[in-house]
C-alpha positions, 0 to 999 in steps of 0.5 A: 500500500505504501509503495502505491502511495509513493508511486502516486505521489511521484506521478503527481510531482512529475505532472506538477513539474511538467505543468510548471515547465509548460507555464514557464514556456508559455510565459517566455513565448509571450516575449514581453518583459514582466510588468510591475503594474498591479491590476486593479481587483474588481469590486465584489459585493459582500455576501451576507453571513450569519457569522459576526466576521465576514469571510473573504470570497477570494484570495487577497492580492498578497496571497497571489503574490506569495504563490507566484513567489513560491512558484518562481523559487521552485523553478529557480531551484529546479534550474540550479539542480 
């Protein structure tokens, strides 16, 4: 059972790496330098909630920036190894 889980994890990691490679190629094929301008988020109407704290309906910009930084770090680590 453990061997099967390891094989599934290895296949998932390989698929993820291939997806990142494809994303990198797509971004490089665009030919444009990366922009530093931040797009303005669209306004989202608050959803009524019975809880006293409102929960966000979508990730914050900082969350997206952190995710992009993680992906870039992963790609750089793969290049150097």
